[in-house]
MIMIKE-451691 format. One record per residue (C-alpha): z, x, y; residue in one letter; residue number from 1. Coordinates in nm, 2 decimals. Example, Ala and Ser with C-alpha at 12.3 -4.5 7.8 and 13.67 -1.06 7.14 Angstrom:
BEGIN
+--------+--------+--------+------+--------+
|     c3 |     c1 |     c2 | roro | tormar |
+--------+--------+--------+------+--------+
|   0.78 |   1.23 |  -0.45 |    a |      1 |
|   0.71 |   1.37 |  -0.11 |    s |      2 |
+--------+--------+--------+------+--------+
// end
This chain:
BEGIN
+--------+--------+--------+------+--------+
|     c3 |     c1 |     c2 | roro | tormar |
+--------+--------+--------+------+--------+
|  -0.22 |  -0.45 |   1.90 |    m |      1 |
|   0.10 |  -0.57 |   1.71 |    p |      2 |
|   0.09 |  -0.47 |   1.33 |    k |      3 |
|   0.13 |  -0.71 |   1.01 |    l |      4 |
|   0.45 |  -0.60 |   0.88 |    n |      5 |
|   0.41 |  -0.54 |   0.52 |    l |      6 |
|   0.67 |  -0.30 |   0.43 |    a |      7 |
|   0.89 |  -0.35 |   0.12 |    p |      8 |
|   1.16 |  -0.59 |   0.17 |    i |      9 |
|   1.51 |  -0.49 |   0.06 |    r |     10 |
|   1.66 |  -0.76 |  -0.19 |    l |     11 |
|   1.96 |  -0.93 |   0.06 |    r |     12 |
|   2.25 |  -1.10 |  -0.05 |    s |     13 |
|   2.26 |  -1.47 |  -0.23 |    a |     14 |
|   2.52 |  -1.59 |  -0.01 |    a |     15 |
|   2.47 |  -1.97 |   0.02 |    f |     16 |
|   2.40 |  -1.95 |   0.40 |    t |     17 |
|   2.32 |  -2.32 |   0.55 |    p |     18 |
|   1.94 |  -2.19 |   0.53 |    a |     19 |
|   1.99 |  -2.16 |   0.17 |    r |     20 |
|   2.17 |  -2.48 |   0.12 |    r |     21 |
|   1.87 |  -2.67 |   0.30 |    a |     22 |
|   1.65 |  -2.45 |   0.07 |    y |     23 |
|   1.86 |  -2.53 |  -0.24 |    a |     24 |
|   1.81 |  -2.93 |  -0.13 |    v |     25 |
|   1.44 |  -2.89 |  -0.08 |    a |     26 |
|   1.41 |  -2.69 |  -0.40 |    l |     27 |
|   1.58 |  -3.01 |  -0.58 |    a |     28 |
|   1.29 |  -3.23 |  -0.41 |    v |     29 |
|   1.00 |  -3.02 |  -0.49 |    a |     30 |
|   1.09 |  -2.97 |  -0.86 |    c |     31 |
|   1.18 |  -3.30 |  -0.94 |    f |     32 |
|   1.14 |  -3.58 |  -0.71 |    a |     33 |
|   0.81 |  -3.78 |  -0.69 |    a |     34 |
|   0.53 |  -3.66 |  -0.39 |    p |     35 |
|   0.69 |  -3.73 |  -0.09 |    a |     36 |
|   0.61 |  -3.18 |   0.16 |    h |     37 |
|  -0.32 |  -0.75 |   0.14 |    v |     38 |
|  -0.41 |  -0.65 |  -0.21 |    q |     39 |
|  -0.64 |  -0.45 |  -0.47 |    p |     40 |
|  -0.79 |  -0.67 |  -0.73 |    p |     41 |
|  -0.53 |  -0.55 |  -0.98 |    t |     42 |
|  -0.23 |  -0.76 |  -1.00 |    p |     43 |
|   0.07 |  -0.75 |  -0.78 |    a |     44 |
|   0.39 |  -0.62 |  -0.89 |    a |     45 |
|   0.61 |  -0.87 |  -1.01 |    e |     46 |
|   0.84 |  -0.99 |  -0.75 |    p |     47 |
|   1.23 |  -0.91 |  -0.75 |    p |     48 |
|   1.44 |  -1.19 |  -0.88 |    p |     49 |
|   1.65 |  -1.40 |  -0.62 |    s |     50 |
|   1.84 |  -1.67 |  -0.55 |    v |     51 |
|   1.54 |  -1.87 |  -0.41 |    a |     52 |
|   1.33 |  -1.82 |  -0.76 |    t |     53 |
|   1.60 |  -1.92 |  -1.00 |    a |     54 |
|   1.47 |  -2.29 |  -1.00 |    g |     55 |
|   1.08 |  -2.25 |  -0.97 |    a |     56 |
|   0.87 |  -2.37 |  -1.25 |    d |     57 |
|   0.71 |  -2.00 |  -1.33 |    p |     58 |
|   0.38 |  -2.18 |  -1.42 |    a |     59 |
|   0.16 |  -2.43 |  -1.23 |    d |     60 |
|   0.03 |  -2.65 |  -1.49 |    t |     61 |
|  -0.20 |  -2.89 |  -1.25 |    t |     62 |
|  -0.57 |  -2.91 |  -1.38 |    p |     63 |
|  -0.83 |  -2.78 |  -1.17 |    a |     64 |
|  -1.11 |  -2.97 |  -1.10 |    v |     65 |
|  -1.39 |  -2.94 |  -1.36 |    g |     66 |
|  -1.11 |  -2.72 |  -1.53 |    g |     67 |
|  -0.83 |  -2.74 |  -1.80 |    s |     68 |
|  -0.47 |  -2.70 |  -1.74 |    a |     69 |
|  -0.26 |  -2.35 |  -1.77 |    a |     70 |
|   0.05 |  -2.40 |  -1.92 |    r |     71 |
|   0.36 |  -2.17 |  -1.94 |    d |     72 |
|   0.41 |  -1.97 |  -2.26 |    a |     73 |
|   0.71 |  -2.17 |  -2.33 |    s |     74 |
|   0.56 |  -2.51 |  -2.34 |    g |     75 |
|   0.86 |  -2.65 |  -2.19 |    d |     76 |
|   0.76 |  -2.74 |  -1.84 |    h |     77 |
|   0.68 |  -3.09 |  -1.81 |    p |     78 |
|   0.34 |  -3.18 |  -1.68 |    a |     79 |
|   0.25 |  -3.18 |  -1.29 |    s |     80 |
|   0.14 |  -3.41 |  -1.09 |    p |     81 |
|  -0.20 |  -3.55 |  -1.15 |    t |     82 |
|  -0.51 |  -3.46 |  -0.92 |    l |     83 |
|  -0.52 |  -3.77 |  -0.80 |    d |     84 |
|  -0.15 |  -3.79 |  -0.66 |    a |     85 |
|  -0.21 |  -3.43 |  -0.57 |    l |     86 |
|  -0.49 |  -3.55 |  -0.34 |    l |     87 |
|  -0.29 |  -3.88 |  -0.21 |    r |     88 |
|   0.00 |  -3.68 |  -0.11 |    r |     89 |
|  -0.21 |  -3.43 |   0.09 |    f |     90 |
|  -0.38 |  -3.71 |   0.29 |    v |     91 |
|   0.00 |  -3.84 |   0.37 |    a |     92 |
|   0.11 |  -3.56 |   0.47 |    e |     93 |
|  -0.12 |  -3.51 |   0.77 |    f |     94 |
|   0.02 |  -3.55 |   1.10 |    v |     95 |
|  -0.16 |  -3.75 |   1.37 |    e |     96 |
|  -0.16 |  -3.55 |   1.71 |    i |     97 |
|  -0.37 |  -3.74 |   2.01 |    t |     98 |
|  -0.38 |  -3.52 |   2.31 |    p |     99 |
|  -0.33 |  -3.73 |   2.61 |    g |    100 |
|  -0.14 |  -4.02 |   2.48 |    t |    101 |
|   0.23 |  -4.06 |   2.42 |    g |    102 |
|   0.44 |  -3.78 |   2.36 |    r |    103 |
|   0.12 |  -3.52 |   2.30 |    f |    104 |
|   0.02 |  -3.34 |   2.64 |    p |    105 |
|  -0.39 |  -3.32 |   2.76 |    r |    106 |
|  -0.33 |  -2.95 |   2.85 |    t |    107 |
|  -0.08 |  -2.70 |   2.79 |    f |    108 |
|  -0.03 |  -2.32 |   2.87 |    v |    109 |
|  -0.11 |  -2.09 |   2.58 |    m |    110 |
|   0.02 |  -1.74 |   2.58 |    g |    111 |
|   0.27 |  -1.57 |   2.81 |    r |    112 |
|   0.28 |  -1.31 |   3.06 |    d |    113 |
|   0.61 |  -1.15 |   2.99 |    d |    114 |
|   0.48 |  -1.12 |   2.64 |    g |    115 |
|   0.28 |  -0.82 |   2.46 |    p |    116 |
|  -0.07 |  -0.79 |   2.58 |    v |    117 |
|  -0.23 |  -0.98 |   2.28 |    t |    118 |
|  -0.05 |  -1.28 |   2.43 |    e |    119 |
|  -0.17 |  -1.23 |   2.77 |    r |    120 |
|  -0.26 |  -1.36 |   3.04 |    p |    121 |
|  -0.09 |  -1.74 |   2.99 |    a |    122 |
|  -0.34 |  -1.99 |   3.08 |    h |    123 |
|  -0.38 |  -2.36 |   3.06 |    r |    124 |
|  -0.56 |  -2.50 |   2.74 |    v |    125 |
|  -0.70 |  -2.82 |   2.77 |    r |    126 |
|  -0.73 |  -3.05 |   2.43 |    m |    127 |
|  -1.02 |  -3.23 |   2.38 |    s |    128 |
|  -1.01 |  -3.46 |   2.11 |    r |    129 |
|  -0.75 |  -3.58 |   1.84 |    p |    130 |
|  -0.69 |  -3.44 |   1.53 |    f |    131 |
|  -0.46 |  -3.44 |   1.24 |    a |    132 |
|  -0.24 |  -3.11 |   1.13 |    i |    133 |
|  -0.12 |  -3.08 |   0.74 |    a |    134 |
|   0.25 |  -3.12 |   0.78 |    k |    135 |
|   0.29 |  -2.84 |   0.55 |    y |    136 |
|   0.11 |  -2.51 |   0.44 |    e |    137 |
|  -0.10 |  -2.55 |   0.18 |    t |    138 |
|   0.10 |  -2.57 |  -0.15 |    p |    139 |
|  -0.01 |  -2.38 |  -0.47 |    q |    140 |
|  -0.05 |  -2.68 |  -0.69 |    n |    141 |
|  -0.32 |  -2.80 |  -0.47 |    l |    142 |
|  -0.48 |  -2.49 |  -0.42 |    y |    143 |
|  -0.50 |  -2.44 |  -0.81 |    q |    144 |
|  -0.62 |  -2.81 |  -0.84 |    a |    145 |
|  -0.87 |  -2.75 |  -0.60 |    v |    146 |
|  -1.00 |  -2.38 |  -0.64 |    m |    147 |
|  -0.95 |  -2.34 |  -1.01 |    g |    148 |
|  -0.69 |  -2.04 |  -0.99 |    t |    149 |
|  -0.37 |  -1.95 |  -0.81 |    n |    150 |
|  -0.38 |  -1.60 |  -0.63 |    p |    151 |
|  -0.05 |  -1.62 |  -0.51 |    s |    152 |
|   0.23 |  -1.33 |  -0.60 |    r |    153 |
|   0.52 |  -1.58 |  -0.54 |    w |    154 |
|   0.47 |  -1.84 |  -0.81 |    k |    155 |
|   0.58 |  -2.18 |  -0.73 |    g |    156 |
|   0.40 |  -2.54 |  -0.76 |    p |    157 |
|   0.53 |  -2.65 |  -0.40 |    r |    158 |
|   0.55 |  -2.25 |  -0.28 |    n |    159 |
|   0.30 |  -2.19 |   0.01 |    a |    160 |
|  -0.04 |  -2.06 |  -0.10 |    a |    161 |
|  -0.14 |  -1.70 |  -0.03 |    e |    162 |
|  -0.30 |  -1.39 |  -0.14 |    m |    163 |
|  -0.65 |  -1.53 |  -0.06 |    m |    164 |
|  -0.91 |  -1.41 |   0.17 |    t |    165 |
|  -1.04 |  -1.62 |   0.53 |    w |    166 |
|  -1.38 |  -1.71 |   0.31 |    h |    167 |
|  -1.15 |  -1.84 |   0.03 |    e |    168 |
|  -0.95 |  -2.03 |   0.24 |    a |    169 |
|  -1.25 |  -2.19 |   0.42 |    r |    170 |
|  -1.42 |  -2.26 |   0.11 |    t |    171 |
|  -1.09 |  -2.46 |  -0.02 |    f |    172 |
|  -1.17 |  -2.69 |   0.29 |    c |    173 |
|  -1.54 |  -2.76 |   0.21 |    e |    174 |
|  -1.45 |  -2.85 |  -0.14 |    r |    175 |
|  -1.13 |  -3.08 |  -0.07 |    i |    176 |
|  -1.37 |  -3.23 |   0.20 |    t |    177 |
|  -1.60 |  -3.34 |  -0.05 |    r |    178 |
|  -1.38 |  -3.47 |  -0.31 |    i |    179 |
|  -1.16 |  -3.64 |  -0.05 |    l |    180 |
|  -1.47 |  -3.79 |   0.04 |    r |    181 |
|  -1.59 |  -3.88 |  -0.33 |    d |    182 |
|  -1.26 |  -4.02 |  -0.39 |    r |    183 |
|  -1.29 |  -4.22 |  -0.02 |    k |    184 |
|  -0.95 |  -4.09 |   0.05 |    l |    185 |
|  -1.09 |  -3.95 |   0.38 |    i |    186 |
|  -1.44 |  -4.13 |   0.61 |    a |    187 |
|  -1.73 |  -4.00 |   0.50 |    a |    188 |
|  -1.74 |  -3.81 |   0.86 |    d |    189 |
|  -1.37 |  -3.67 |   0.82 |    e |    190 |
|  -1.38 |  -3.28 |   0.76 |    h |    191 |
|  -1.07 |  -3.05 |   0.63 |    i |    192 |
|  -1.08 |  -2.71 |   0.81 |    r |    193 |
|  -0.86 |  -2.42 |   0.95 |    l |    194 |
|  -0.73 |  -2.49 |   1.28 |    p |    195 |
|  -0.86 |  -2.35 |   1.58 |    t |    196 |
|  -0.63 |  -2.09 |   1.74 |    e |    197 |
|  -0.56 |  -2.33 |   2.05 |    a |    198 |
|  -0.53 |  -2.63 |   1.82 |    e |    199 |
|  -0.21 |  -2.44 |   1.63 |    w |    200 |
|  -0.03 |  -2.31 |   1.91 |    e |    201 |
|  -0.04 |  -2.66 |   2.06 |    y |    202 |
|   0.09 |  -2.75 |   1.71 |    c |    203 |
|   0.36 |  -2.50 |   1.72 |    c |    204 |
|   0.49 |  -2.53 |   2.09 |    r |    205 |
|   0.49 |  -2.92 |   2.00 |    a |    206 |
|   0.51 |  -2.99 |   2.41 |    g |    207 |
|   0.79 |  -2.72 |   2.46 |    t |    208 |
|   0.72 |  -2.43 |   2.69 |    t |    209 |
|   0.99 |  -2.24 |   2.57 |    t |    210 |
|   0.98 |  -1.89 |   2.35 |    l |    211 |
|   1.05 |  -2.11 |   2.01 |    y |    212 |
|   0.95 |  -2.45 |   1.97 |    s |    213 |
|   1.35 |  -2.53 |   1.96 |    f |    214 |
|   1.44 |  -2.31 |   2.25 |    g |    215 |
|   1.43 |  -1.96 |   2.44 |    d |    216 |
|   1.68 |  -1.79 |   2.18 |    s |    217 |
|   1.66 |  -1.69 |   1.81 |    a |    218 |
|   2.02 |  -1.53 |   1.78 |    q |    219 |
|   2.36 |  -1.68 |   1.83 |    n |    220 |
|   2.63 |  -1.48 |   1.98 |    d |    221 |
|   2.76 |  -1.19 |   1.83 |    g |    222 |
|   2.42 |  -1.17 |   1.57 |    d |    223 |
|   2.30 |  -0.83 |   1.53 |    v |    224 |
|   1.98 |  -0.66 |   1.38 |    g |    225 |
|   1.74 |  -0.89 |   1.21 |    p |    226 |
|   2.01 |  -1.15 |   1.18 |    k |    227 |
|   1.90 |  -1.46 |   1.35 |    a |    228 |
|   2.13 |  -1.77 |   1.31 |    g |    229 |
|   1.96 |  -1.99 |   1.51 |    i |    230 |
|   1.63 |  -1.93 |   1.40 |    l |    231 |
|   1.75 |  -1.95 |   1.01 |    d |    232 |
|   1.74 |  -2.34 |   1.02 |    r |    233 |
|   1.36 |  -2.35 |   1.12 |    y |    234 |
|   1.22 |  -2.03 |   0.97 |    a |    235 |
|   1.21 |  -1.80 |   0.67 |    w |    236 |
|   1.22 |  -1.41 |   0.84 |    h |    237 |
|   1.34 |  -1.07 |   0.74 |    t |    238 |
|   1.70 |  -1.19 |   0.83 |    g |    239 |
|   1.73 |  -1.47 |   0.59 |    n |    240 |
|   1.44 |  -1.41 |   0.35 |    a |    241 |
|   1.42 |  -1.17 |   0.03 |    a |    242 |
|   1.06 |  -1.31 |  -0.05 |    g |    243 |
|   0.82 |  -1.58 |   0.02 |    n |    244 |
|   0.99 |  -1.75 |  -0.28 |    d |    245 |
|   1.11 |  -2.11 |  -0.11 |    p |    246 |
|   0.90 |  -2.45 |  -0.13 |    p |    247 |
|   0.72 |  -2.55 |   0.17 |    v |    248 |
|   0.96 |  -2.78 |   0.42 |    g |    249 |
|   1.29 |  -2.61 |   0.29 |    a |    250 |
|   1.41 |  -2.63 |   0.64 |    l |    251 |
|   1.36 |  -2.80 |   0.97 |    r |    252 |
|   1.02 |  -2.92 |   1.14 |    p |    253 |
|   0.98 |  -2.90 |   1.52 |    n |    254 |
|   1.01 |  -3.20 |   1.73 |    k |    255 |
|   0.63 |  -3.30 |   1.60 |    w |    256 |
|   0.77 |  -3.33 |   1.20 |    g |    257 |
|   0.56 |  -2.97 |   1.14 |    l |    258 |
|   0.77 |  -2.73 |   0.89 |    f |    259 |
|   0.72 |  -2.33 |   0.87 |    d |    260 |
|   0.52 |  -2.29 |   1.21 |    m |    261 |
|   0.74 |  -2.00 |   1.26 |    h |    262 |
|   0.79 |  -1.78 |   0.99 |    g |    263 |
|   0.70 |  -1.81 |   0.61 |    y |    264 |
|   0.36 |  -1.69 |   0.61 |    l |    265 |
|   0.13 |  -1.58 |   0.89 |    w |    266 |
|  -0.16 |  -1.86 |   0.92 |    e |    267 |
|  -0.50 |  -1.80 |   0.96 |    m |    268 |
|  -0.71 |  -2.00 |   1.20 |    t |    269 |
|  -1.09 |  -2.04 |   1.30 |    e |    270 |
|  -1.12 |  -1.82 |   1.58 |    d |    271 |
|  -1.23 |  -1.45 |   1.53 |    d |    272 |
|  -0.98 |  -1.15 |   1.65 |    w |    273 |
|  -1.00 |  -1.12 |   2.04 |    f |    274 |
|  -0.69 |  -0.83 |   2.18 |    p |    275 |
|  -0.57 |  -1.08 |   2.44 |    d |    276 |
|  -0.68 |  -1.37 |   2.65 |    y |    277 |
|  -0.92 |  -1.25 |   2.91 |    a |    278 |
|  -1.20 |  -1.46 |   2.79 |    t |    279 |
|  -1.01 |  -1.80 |   2.73 |    g |    280 |
|  -0.97 |  -2.00 |   2.56 |    p |    281 |
|  -0.98 |  -2.28 |   2.83 |    s |    282 |
|  -1.07 |  -2.58 |   2.57 |    d |    283 |
|  -0.97 |  -2.63 |   2.21 |    d |    284 |
|  -1.27 |  -2.48 |   2.02 |    r |    285 |
|  -1.28 |  -2.17 |   1.83 |    p |    286 |
|  -1.35 |  -1.83 |   1.97 |    r |    287 |
|  -1.65 |  -1.62 |   1.79 |    k |    288 |
|  -1.77 |  -1.33 |   1.85 |    r |    289 |
|  -2.19 |  -1.27 |   1.91 |    r |    290 |
|  -2.10 |  -0.94 |   1.67 |    s |    291 |
|  -1.77 |  -0.80 |   1.52 |    e |    292 |
|  -1.70 |  -0.44 |   1.58 |    r |    293 |
|  -1.40 |  -0.32 |   1.33 |    t |    294 |
|  -1.14 |  -0.11 |   1.51 |    d |    295 |
|  -1.02 |   0.08 |   1.22 |    q |    296 |
|  -0.73 |   0.26 |   1.42 |    a |    297 |
|  -0.60 |  -0.10 |   1.48 |    n |    298 |
|  -0.64 |  -0.27 |   1.13 |    a |    299 |
|  -0.34 |  -0.42 |   1.00 |    p |    300 |
|  -0.12 |  -0.12 |   0.77 |    k |    301 |
|  -0.07 |  -0.19 |   0.43 |    a |    302 |
|  -0.34 |  -0.44 |   0.39 |    v |    303 |
|  -0.59 |  -0.41 |   0.10 |    n |    304 |
|  -0.94 |  -0.45 |   0.20 |    r |    305 |
|  -1.27 |  -0.42 |   0.00 |    s |    306 |
|  -1.48 |  -0.15 |   0.11 |    a |    307 |
|  -1.69 |  -0.30 |   0.36 |    d |    308 |
|  -1.61 |  -0.12 |   0.71 |    p |    309 |
|  -1.78 |  -0.36 |   0.88 |    s |    310 |
|  -1.57 |  -0.63 |   0.82 |    s |    311 |
|  -1.49 |  -0.90 |   1.05 |    r |    312 |
|  -1.13 |  -0.99 |   1.18 |    r |    313 |
|  -1.01 |  -1.33 |   1.26 |    i |    314 |
|  -0.68 |  -1.45 |   1.44 |    t |    315 |
|  -0.37 |  -1.53 |   1.20 |    i |    316 |
|  -0.04 |  -1.69 |   1.40 |    r |    317 |
|   0.34 |  -1.75 |   1.34 |    g |    318 |
|   0.48 |  -1.46 |   1.21 |    g |    319 |
|   0.62 |  -1.46 |   0.82 |    s |    320 |
|   0.89 |  -1.40 |   0.61 |    w |    321 |
|   0.80 |  -0.99 |   0.64 |    r |    322 |
|   0.89 |  -0.99 |   1.00 |    d |    323 |
|   1.18 |  -0.99 |   1.25 |    r |    324 |
|   1.29 |  -1.27 |   1.46 |    f |    325 |
|   1.10 |  -1.17 |   1.78 |    d |    326 |
|   0.79 |  -1.16 |   1.61 |    r |    327 |
|   0.79 |  -1.55 |   1.53 |    l |    328 |
|   0.78 |  -1.63 |   1.85 |    t |    329 |
|   0.52 |  -1.98 |   1.93 |    s |    330 |
|   0.26 |  -1.73 |   2.14 |    t |    331 |
|   0.29 |  -1.46 |   1.81 |    a |    332 |
|  -0.09 |  -1.35 |   1.71 |    r |    333 |
|  -0.22 |  -1.06 |   1.55 |    t |    334 |
|  -0.56 |  -0.95 |   1.36 |    a |    335 |
|  -0.65 |  -1.01 |   0.99 |    f |    336 |
|  -1.00 |  -0.87 |   0.81 |    p |    337 |
|  -1.12 |  -1.18 |   0.66 |    i |    338 |
|  -1.19 |  -0.98 |   0.31 |    d |    339 |
|  -0.80 |  -0.90 |   0.31 |    a |    340 |
|  -0.51 |  -1.07 |   0.10 |    r |    341 |
|  -0.17 |  -1.05 |   0.16 |    s |    342 |
|   0.15 |  -1.22 |   0.01 |    d |    343 |
|   0.24 |  -1.27 |   0.37 |    a |    344 |
|  -0.06 |  -1.49 |   0.48 |    v |    345 |
|  -0.18 |  -1.83 |   0.41 |    g |    346 |
|  -0.32 |  -2.13 |   0.57 |    f |    347 |
|  -0.25 |  -2.54 |   0.65 |    r |    348 |
|  -0.51 |  -2.74 |   0.72 |    c |    349 |
|  -0.65 |  -2.97 |   1.01 |    v |    350 |
|  -0.86 |  -3.32 |   0.99 |    r |    351 |
|  -1.10 |  -3.43 |   1.20 |    s |    352 |
|  -1.41 |  -3.63 |   1.26 |    r |    353 |
|  -1.62 |  -3.36 |   1.37 |    r |    354 |
|  -1.61 |  -2.98 |   1.34 |    p |    355 |
|  -1.51 |  -2.80 |   1.64 |    p |    356 |
|  -1.84 |  -2.61 |   1.79 |    s |    357 |
|  -1.82 |  -2.24 |   1.85 |    r |    358 |
|  -1.81 |  -2.06 |   2.17 |    r |    359 |
|  -1.91 |  -1.70 |   2.21 |    t |    360 |
|  -1.76 |  -1.59 |   2.52 |    p |    361 |
+--------+--------+--------+------+--------+
// end
């Protein structure tokens, strides 16, 4: 089974590549514009300085629900958006997905037969219902506002939140669902949740059948090693990232307007981990095990976990800034313990009118 690459990353040159120019523009928007986009319990080591952190606000001052605002020690940073502004922006940044109508196909082929065993066999999946998916991975200012804390290593208000467990990500979804319903920002029968694995790949592919959502090649002619000039326009990976420190949406989106589906952070799903597609899925419901047996030999290395040896594992998708370009395909998947934390793992949300039922192979 593919392993999460959580090895230390060597700080790269701060040369102003096209990807970094795109980042700089997005950083200016994230910092100054109006809203528009596994580790022990001890604190993680400070991230190395890089061009991507130079302009980031080192403290998020968003008031948590039922809590007080945290402030930067200098006191010089302006107040962050109000909770209401954060919530309205979150709701506005969902992309409506309507399988079977317009540009959204009713079915798609999930996985690939020429990939690793974890991505085989390729099989057709039928999407059964409309839903909406967040344009961006969940940003830190929103996570802190809802949860009252920001566990992320790579701090920045509009950086993607990381270093939470799967249960904490689901708690975030439950809490923000209640808050949005109370404020009548979503309907009473709507839920915020994690995507199923089938929903995630459907949205990552965005109607394509190629290795990536933009084509089959990540590299330009002449690219060697981890360099991947074509992918640089769409994803943060080992070839262009010194750390998980850009704001969400700094690079190009896929054809459905979704950012960072390739790279940046691995993204959690609702599905338990299955080592292949021998049991499906054939539809868009999450796959759940009747009982989970942990395979310690295959657990991702350098992932900090609790002492519970019976921990379940869930499926994460998309690759991260710690991975080479060939791990950032539309079909890339691996296992992640539900009690683990990593600065290379986060999540994006789905909004739907009914939570998906569980399917147990």
